[in-house]
Each structure stands twice: as structure tokens, then as C-alpha cells.
N, C-alpha and C positions, 0 to 999 in steps of 0.2 A: 527499523524495527527488526529484531532478530528473534526467530521462532524455531522450534524443532522442525527438522526436514519432513517429519511425518504430517505436518500441516499443509504441505504444498498443494494438495488437491483442493482443500477447502479455501485456501487463500487465492488460488488461481480462479476458482469459481466466483469468489467474492469480487475480485478485480474485474472479471468479465461482466458481471452483473452491474457493477458500478459504472462501467463504461456506457451502459445503456442509458443511465439517467444523468451521468456527469461526465461527458466525453472530454472535458477539459483536464481531467486527472490523467497523469502519466504514471502507470504502475510498472515497476521493474522488480523482477524476482531473480535472485542470485542464489544458486545452490552451492554450498561450500561444506562438503562432508556432512556432518550431522546437523548443519544449520541452514535455515532458509532466511535470507536477508531480503526484506521488503522495503523498497523505497517508493514513496508516493510524492509526486510533484504536482503543483498546480500553479496557474498564473498568479501574479501578485494579489489580484482581487479575490482569489480563492484561498488565500493563506489563513484567514480566520476560520474558514470551514475545516481546513486540515487540523488546525489547533483544537477545534471543538471535537473532532473525531479521534485524534491521536494524542492530544496534549502538546505541551510546549517542548521544544528541543533545547531550551535553556537549562 
């Protein structure tokens, strides 16, 4: 997911909060100029939850 870099604080706070309830998620934030790239990974059995949260990557 690519977002405006101005969202970095809110996204980092969301990722930290999600780690409290769903520690199997792996959040990666990458700053690239005006963009924030968010990558979220989960084990295979958590894939449906990621799809529910973020939609399909197809």
C-alpha cells in the first residue's frame, strides 16, 4: 500500500497497536521521498484476515 509520507506517524501508531493484538503480523514501513510504502505480512493462515483488512492483491 502506498500512502502520502505525511501519514507516517498515524500508520506507525496503527502498526504498533496491531502488534499488541495480532503479533503474527509483520509491518514494514519504507519512506521514499513523498511516499510511505506499507507492507503487511502474515503467516498463511492469516492471509484471509489480511484480505479482509486491505482487500485482494489480484
